[in-house]
N, C-alpha and C positions, 0 to 999 in steps of 0.2 A: 785590535782598539780597547776590547775588554782589558786583554792581560795589560794595558799599557796605563791605566787605571786601577789596577787590584791592587800594586803594590803603595800607590798614592793611597789609595784608599786606607787599607791593613796600620800600612804606619804611619799615616798623615793624619784622620781621624782622631785616637787614640790622643795626641800632641794636643790634637788645636781645641779637643773638651777638655785636657787638663790645662792649658792656658785659661780656658772661658772661667773654669774653676778658681786658677790662681788670680783671676781680673774680674770675677763676679763684684764683690761691692764697687769695685770702679766701674765695673759699666753699670750698675744702678746710678750709682753718681751720675756719670754722663746720659742715659735715658732722662734721667728725672730732669738732667737739664734739659733736654729736647724738648718734655711736655712743660715746662717752666716760660720757658726763654722763647718768647720769637723770633729771636736773630738764630737760632742754631734750630727752627723745626724744622728745616731738613736734612738733619740729622738720620732720620728715621731711612728714609734715603740711599744715602750713602752704602752701607754695606753691601745693600740690593746691587747695587751697582758695581761694588767691589767685584761682588760674586758674578755677575755679569761679565769684568774684563779677563775674569779666570778663567771664564767659560770660551770667552771671544779667542784667548790664546794658546786653546787647549792642545793646536797642532804644534806647539814649542815643545810637546812634552814625546820624548823619542817612545817607540814602539816596542822597543824593552822596556818602558817604564821608568823611573827617577832611579839614580844610583844617591844613597846615601854617604853623606857627607861629615865627619864626625867635630872636622872646624866649623861648623854652621852652631852646635851648641856653644862655643866659644862667645858667638855675639849674642844668642840667647842668656848668658852669663853676665855680659854687659847689661844687659837690659834690664835685669833682677837688681847688679850694680847703681843704674840710674832709678830706678825704681825706691832701691831702701835708701839712697840719697835725699831722692823726694820726699820721704817721711822723715827722716830725720830733721833737714831744712823747712819742712811744712810747706812745699812746693805741691800744691795737686795737679799742676800742670806735664811735671816730671812722671809722675806717677800714671795719669794718662799716656801723657808721650812716650813711656817707658814700654806699653802694649805694640806699637808698630817694631820699636825695634828686637824687641821677642819674637813678632810673626816673621821678620823681616830674619829673624835666624833661622826660626821651624823652617822655612824658606830652603834657605841656606845646608840644612842637616838633614833636609829629607830628599834636596835635587842637588848641591853643591852650585855651581854658578849656572847651570842649565835652568835647575829650580828658581833661582833667585831671578835671571831673564822672565821665566813665564810669570812670575807672580809681581814682581816689583810694582810693575803700573798701579795692580789693585791697593799693593801694602800701602803704597805711598797716598792715594786716593782717600784712604780713609784718615787720615790728617783733619781733613774736613769736618768728620763725626766730632772732633775733640774739641773744646772749649778753649779759646784762646787766655792766657794768661792775662790775670787781672789789670795788670799795670801796662799791659800792650793793648789789652783793648780799651782799657780808659783813654792812653792818649791818643789811639785810631780814632775813635768815637769823639773824640772833643775836635778832633783834626776835619773830622767828615765835617761836622755840626756847624764849624769855622765855614769849611766851604761852601756848604749849601748854603750857608745862612749869605754871603756874598755874592756868590752868584745868582741867587733868587732874586735878592734886594736887584741885581744889575737889571735883572730879565726882567723885571715891574719897573724898573724907571725906564728900561729900553721900549716899553707899549706906552707909556704915558701914567701910568702910577706913582704917585707921589710917595716913595718908600724908600725909608731910612733905618739903616741896622744900627744899634746897641747889641754890640756882645753875640748871642744869639738870638735874637727879639726883633723881629721886623714890623717898625711902628708904620701901620697906615694912616688914613686919613682918620676913621673913626675905629680902626681898631687896630691891636696888639698880635702880632703872629710867633708864637714860639718855637723856633727849632729845639725842643728837647732832645735828648738820650735818645728816645725810642725811635726819635723821625731824624737821625743821622745818619742814616743809610748804609749802616755797619751791614745790616743783614744781608742788604739785596749785594753790597761789595760779597760778601763770604758766596754766597749762592752764588752768583754770578764768575767769581772765581771757580769753584766749584762745577760748573756749566761749562765755564769757556774750555778750561783743562777735560774733564770729558768727553766734551765733543774733540779736542786733539787729539787725546788719547782713541780714538775709535775714526776717528777719518783719514783714509790714505792721502796724504797730500804732502808736499813739502815740507821740510820743517820751521822753514820760515812763515808757512801760513800757519803752523801751530802757533807759532808764537806770536804773531797779530794778533790770533783770537786770545790769548791770555792777556798781552798787553792790553788789548781795547777793553778786558772784564770792570775796569779798574772806570775808566770814563765812562762807559754803558751804568753801571750800579748809579752814578754820582750823575746824572746827566736826568735818568729817571728821577730819582727822588726832587730834583731842580724843578724839573716841570710838576711834580705832583704838589710841592709849596707855592710855584707860581700861582696853577693854576686856582689853589686853596684863597692864593690872596686876592687873585681877580674877583673873588667871589664875595670876600669878604667887603673887595671896597664897591660892589656892587649891591650892597645890605641882601646879600644873600647867605647873611650868619648861617642860618640853620644847614642849609648845606653845603655854606662851608667846612663845619664841624663835621657832619655826614660823610664830607668826599676827605677830608684832612684823616679819620680814624679809621674808617668804615672803606669806603668806595675805593680810594687810592691808593690803600693797601691791596686792595686786591689783583687792580688794577696795571700797577707796578712791574709784576713778575711779567705779564704777559707783554708791556710795553718793552721791558727788556730784552726778552726774547726776540722779538721783532729786529730791532735796533742787530741783536746778533745776526739772526738771518738777512739782514742787509749786509752787515759788513759780509759773512759767509758767500753771497752773491756779487758782491764786490772782488772779494778774494779770488770767487773762480774766475770772472773773466780776465782779472788781470793777470793770475798765471796761467789761461789759457792763450791771451795775446803773447804772453812771453813764452810760449813753448813754441808756437806758429811763428814768430820772430825766429825764435833760433833755429 
């Protein structure tokens, strides 16, 4: 066991340190985004989970250790080319995204296909720590705002509240509830995709089970946000304006995550029962 990881530490640790040094300014910008943008506050947990995935899959490393393959350096060179292109075109997302390509190249350089088979889930999961390109984030956030406004208005009308939507604003009897960009649910969407993919990588289930969990991430995130907005609208309609503002901006923000995790756990429960029934029938 010790010999298995000795070569990996001797070759991999200096290579990883060199990569961190080369991307130090980029990493600082990413960390600053984690601190300043609530939509990416989950970024602190992503590298920790990726490291855990490497540890969990350690048995894929042969007893004799990994064998270096020089062709992996070609992938590292490709990552460097993508980074340089990002600098020339003033595209920060290409700079941060090239880090994943370089890490993939390091895994292949250290162990070839075996190294990539060991490291690929951890490398790909690191994508969740990288901020989305501005245009894509704006487009996705705008669509989520529209969906949340429409569904919340429909739900309020269903329970008897006279609600009308105008753009991203819900008009109530004596209040206007604005679904601004911060309330679009984008943060929940990204976080739940990370959670769903994380669960899919950890559990040992049929691949359809994992696909179902990943596909359910978006509806769960949107549903949790719609419940948040609807509850706020009900409080405004009940003349509990102060309580509505507290719920909308503070309490609901903390409760959305447990609510979404509860939905995800409920989905896992039904999937477990479904696959058990299919296995028993087969």
